[in-house]
C-alpha positions as CSV (number, residue, x, y, z in Angstrom):
1,M,82.5,-137.0,106.2
2,I,83.3,-135.2,109.5
3,D,80.6,-133.1,111.2
4,F,82.0,-129.6,112.1
5,E,80.0,-129.6,115.3
6,S,81.4,-132.9,116.5
7,E,84.4,-133.1,118.9
8,N,86.6,-134.5,116.1
9,G,85.4,-131.9,113.7
10,R,86.2,-129.0,116.1
11,T,89.7,-130.4,116.8
12,L,90.4,-130.8,113.1
13,C,89.2,-127.3,112.2
14,E,91.4,-125.8,115.0
15,R,94.4,-127.7,113.7
16,L,93.9,-126.7,110.1
17,H,92.8,-123.1,111.0
18,L,89.3,-123.6,109.4
19,A,86.5,-121.3,110.3
20,S,82.8,-121.8,109.6
21,R,83.1,-119.5,106.5
22,D,85.6,-122.0,105.0
23,L,83.2,-124.9,105.1
24,P,82.6,-127.3,103.5
25,A,86.3,-128.2,103.2
26,L,88.0,-131.1,101.6
27,I,91.2,-132.6,103.2
28,T,93.5,-133.6,100.4
29,A,95.9,-136.6,100.5
30,N,98.8,-134.4,101.6
31,G,96.7,-133.1,104.5
32,M,96.1,-129.6,103.2
33,P,92.5,-128.3,103.1
34,L,90.6,-127.0,100.1
35,R,88.2,-124.3,101.4
36,R,84.7,-124.4,99.8
37,P,86.0,-126.2,96.7
38,S,84.1,-126.2,93.4
39,L,82.9,-129.5,91.9
40,R,85.7,-129.3,89.4
41,E,88.3,-128.9,92.1
42,V,86.9,-131.9,94.0
43,A,86.9,-134.0,90.8
44,R,90.5,-133.0,90.1
45,V,91.7,-133.9,93.6
46,V,90.1,-137.4,93.6
47,G,91.1,-138.2,90.1
48,L,87.7,-138.1,88.5
49,L,88.2,-135.2,86.2
50,R,87.8,-136.2,82.6
51,S,89.1,-133.7,80.1
52,V,87.7,-133.2,76.6
53,P,89.5,-135.7,74.3
54,G,92.2,-134.0,72.2
55,E,92.0,-130.7,74.0
56,D,95.8,-130.1,73.5
57,D,95.4,-129.8,69.8
58,G,93.7,-126.3,69.9
59,E,90.5,-127.5,68.2
60,I,88.5,-130.7,68.9
61,I,86.4,-131.8,65.9
62,C,83.5,-134.2,66.3
63,D,80.3,-135.2,64.5
64,L,78.0,-134.6,67.5
65,A,78.4,-132.6,70.7
66,I,75.9,-133.3,73.5
67,V,75.5,-130.8,76.3
68,G,74.0,-132.6,79.3
69,A,74.3,-136.2,80.4
70,G,70.9,-136.9,81.8
71,P,68.7,-139.7,80.3
72,A,68.1,-137.8,77.1
73,G,71.8,-136.9,76.6
74,L,72.9,-140.4,77.4
75,A,70.3,-141.9,75.0
76,A,71.5,-139.6,72.2
77,A,75.1,-140.6,72.9
78,V,74.3,-144.3,72.7
79,Y,72.3,-144.0,69.4
80,A,74.8,-141.6,67.8
81,A,78.0,-143.5,68.8
82,S,76.4,-146.8,67.7
83,E,76.0,-145.4,64.2
84,G,79.7,-144.5,64.1
85,L,79.5,-140.8,64.8
86,K,82.3,-139.2,66.7
87,T,80.4,-138.2,69.8
88,V,81.5,-135.9,72.8
89,V,79.3,-135.5,75.8
90,L,79.7,-132.5,78.2
91,E,78.2,-132.6,81.7
92,S,78.7,-129.9,84.3
93,Y,77.8,-131.9,87.3
94,A,77.6,-135.7,87.1
95,P,76.1,-138.2,84.5
96,G,72.5,-138.9,85.2
97,G,71.3,-135.4,85.9
98,Q,68.2,-135.2,88.0
99,A,67.2,-138.8,87.3
100,G,70.6,-140.0,88.6
101,S,69.6,-139.2,92.2
102,S,66.2,-140.9,92.0
103,S,65.8,-143.9,94.3
104,L,63.4,-145.7,92.0
105,I,62.2,-145.0,88.5
106,E,59.2,-147.1,87.5
107,N,57.9,-145.4,84.4
108,F,61.0,-145.9,82.2
109,F,60.6,-148.1,79.2
110,G,61.9,-151.6,79.6
111,F,62.1,-151.8,83.4
112,P,58.7,-153.2,84.6
113,T,59.8,-153.5,88.2
114,G,61.6,-150.2,88.2
115,I,65.3,-149.2,88.3
116,S,67.3,-146.8,90.4
117,G,68.6,-143.7,88.8
118,G,72.1,-144.7,89.6
119,D,71.8,-148.1,87.9
120,L,70.1,-146.6,84.9
121,T,72.8,-143.9,84.5
122,Y,75.6,-146.5,84.9
123,G,74.2,-148.8,82.3
124,A,73.6,-146.0,79.8
125,Q,77.1,-144.6,80.3
126,L,78.7,-148.0,79.9
127,Q,76.7,-148.6,76.7
128,A,77.7,-145.3,75.3
129,Y,81.4,-146.0,76.2
130,R,81.2,-149.3,74.4
131,F,80.2,-147.6,71.2
132,G,83.0,-145.0,71.5
133,A,81.3,-141.9,72.9
134,K,83.7,-139.6,74.9
135,F,82.7,-137.9,78.1
136,S,84.0,-134.9,79.8
137,T,82.9,-134.3,83.4
138,P,82.6,-131.9,85.1
139,A,82.7,-129.6,82.1
140,Q,80.4,-126.7,81.5
141,A,79.7,-125.2,78.1
142,L,80.5,-121.5,78.5
143,S,79.6,-120.1,75.0
144,L,78.2,-121.1,71.7
145,S,78.9,-119.7,68.2
146,F,78.4,-120.8,64.6
147,T,81.0,-120.6,61.9
148,D,79.6,-119.1,58.7
149,G,79.8,-121.3,55.6
150,E,81.1,-124.4,57.5
151,H,77.8,-125.4,59.3
152,R,79.6,-126.1,62.5
153,A,78.8,-125.2,66.1
154,S,81.8,-124.1,68.2
155,L,81.7,-124.4,72.0
156,Q,84.0,-122.9,74.6
157,V,84.3,-125.4,77.5
158,E,85.2,-124.6,81.1
159,G,88.8,-125.6,81.9
160,C,89.6,-126.4,78.3
161,N,92.0,-124.3,76.1
162,A,90.7,-125.8,72.9
163,T,87.5,-125.1,71.0
164,L,85.0,-128.0,70.6
165,S,83.7,-127.9,67.0
166,S,80.8,-130.2,66.0
167,K,78.7,-130.8,62.9
168,C,75.6,-131.2,65.1
169,L,74.8,-130.0,68.6
170,I,72.2,-131.4,71.0
171,I,71.4,-129.3,74.1
172,A,69.9,-131.7,76.7
173,T,70.4,-129.6,79.8
174,G,67.2,-130.7,81.4
175,A,65.6,-129.2,84.5
176,E,67.2,-127.5,87.5
177,Y,65.8,-127.8,91.0
178,H,63.8,-124.8,92.1
179,R,65.4,-123.3,95.2
180,L,63.0,-122.4,98.0
181,E,62.5,-118.6,98.5
182,A,62.9,-119.1,102.2
183,E,65.0,-116.9,104.5
184,G,68.3,-118.5,105.5
185,R,67.8,-121.5,103.2
186,E,71.4,-121.3,101.8
187,N,72.9,-121.7,105.2
188,F,71.4,-125.2,105.5
189,E,72.1,-126.6,102.0
190,G,73.9,-129.8,102.6
191,F,73.2,-129.6,106.4
192,G,69.5,-130.3,106.6
193,V,68.3,-129.0,103.2
194,Y,69.0,-131.5,100.4
195,Y,68.1,-131.8,96.7
196,A,68.2,-135.6,96.4
197,A,66.9,-138.6,98.3
198,T,69.7,-141.2,98.1
199,A,70.7,-143.9,100.6
200,R,72.8,-141.2,102.5
201,E,69.8,-138.9,103.0
202,G,67.7,-142.0,103.9
203,Q,70.1,-142.8,106.8
204,L,70.2,-139.2,108.0
205,C,66.4,-139.1,108.1
206,R,65.8,-142.5,109.7
207,G,63.3,-142.3,112.6
208,A,62.7,-138.6,112.0
209,T,60.0,-136.4,110.6
210,V,61.0,-135.3,107.1
211,I,59.6,-132.5,104.9
212,V,59.6,-132.9,101.1
213,A,58.8,-129.8,99.2
214,G,57.2,-130.2,95.7
215,G,54.5,-132.1,93.9
216,G,56.3,-133.6,90.9
217,N,57.5,-137.1,90.3
218,S,60.9,-136.5,91.9
219,A,59.2,-135.3,95.1
220,G,56.8,-138.3,95.1
221,Q,59.7,-140.8,94.6
222,A,61.6,-139.1,97.4
223,A,58.7,-139.2,99.7
224,M,58.1,-142.9,99.1
225,F,61.8,-143.7,99.5
226,L,62.2,-141.7,102.7
227,S,58.9,-143.1,104.2
228,E,60.5,-146.5,104.5
229,G,62.8,-145.3,107.3
230,A,61.4,-142.0,108.5
231,E,58.8,-141.8,111.2
232,K,56.7,-139.4,109.2
233,V,57.0,-137.6,105.8
234,L,55.3,-134.3,105.2
235,L,54.8,-133.6,101.5
236,V,54.4,-129.8,101.1
237,I,52.6,-128.6,97.9
238,R,51.3,-125.3,96.8
239,G,48.4,-126.7,94.8
240,E,45.2,-128.5,95.8
241,G,46.4,-132.0,94.9
242,L,48.8,-134.2,93.1
243,A,46.8,-135.1,90.0
244,R,48.1,-132.3,87.8
245,T,51.8,-132.6,88.6
246,M,52.5,-136.2,89.4
247,S,52.1,-139.5,87.5
248,S,48.8,-141.1,88.5
249,Y,50.4,-144.4,89.6
250,L,52.8,-142.6,91.9
251,A,50.2,-140.2,93.3
252,R,48.0,-143.1,94.3
253,R,50.9,-144.7,96.2
254,V,51.8,-141.4,98.0
255,E,48.2,-140.7,99.0
256,T,47.7,-144.2,100.4
257,K,51.0,-144.5,102.3
258,A,50.2,-144.4,106.0
259,N,53.1,-142.3,107.2
260,I,53.0,-139.7,104.4
261,E,50.9,-136.6,105.1
262,I,50.1,-134.2,102.2
263,L,49.9,-130.5,103.2
264,M,48.1,-128.6,100.4
265,H,48.1,-124.9,99.7
266,T,51.3,-124.7,101.8
267,G,54.7,-123.1,101.3
268,I,57.9,-122.8,103.3
269,R,59.0,-119.3,104.2
270,K,62.0,-119.8,106.5
């Protein structure tokens, strides 16, 4: 990744005629830039785009269609495929969902010492593949209808000319991060405002003061992870404490961590 403000970044932008409104940009293998590419465009360029199996046939018929590949969707895929059901999983972003970006999940059954969201997602996907489940990512379900008399759900999928027809449908779309209602927030997304706390964000925040907004488990896990490298972590919550919104084991750790400060009854405006 090249920073637009760096000397190399400015030189590259001048050579490719890129303005700030064109960023972020992806430089393809042939040297041509993609300006503000969608996730689907990025996946296509780097060879990660997985189409719906059989989409050239006009109609794709399966026993079970699962919309969403978070922990719930992946678990359903494993159980259904292991029973011999023809299973197709659609995911609009990346397998794992919100859990996939978690640095450490400690309250998931079967992992007494915890597991990272990435490892959990990888293992679940591999297990579902082993039983024959088919994945299409990134692929967004655009519309849903039901065929009278046939008891089938029909899905129109982004970038797919065929209709996905299934005997059963599971919608496991999960949660979506709440965006701050702060003036100018969108100008900093990906450049100071992030919605995950992975190793990359940990490096960017090393030795700095970090603000984590939210009082749920994801926020608590992010605060604990970032506190290992950051000088100080400010946990901003609108309520009066963590007891109502965060698992008790995690709340206790956050409250006793020396370099985490909890700011209650606090919001971010700009």
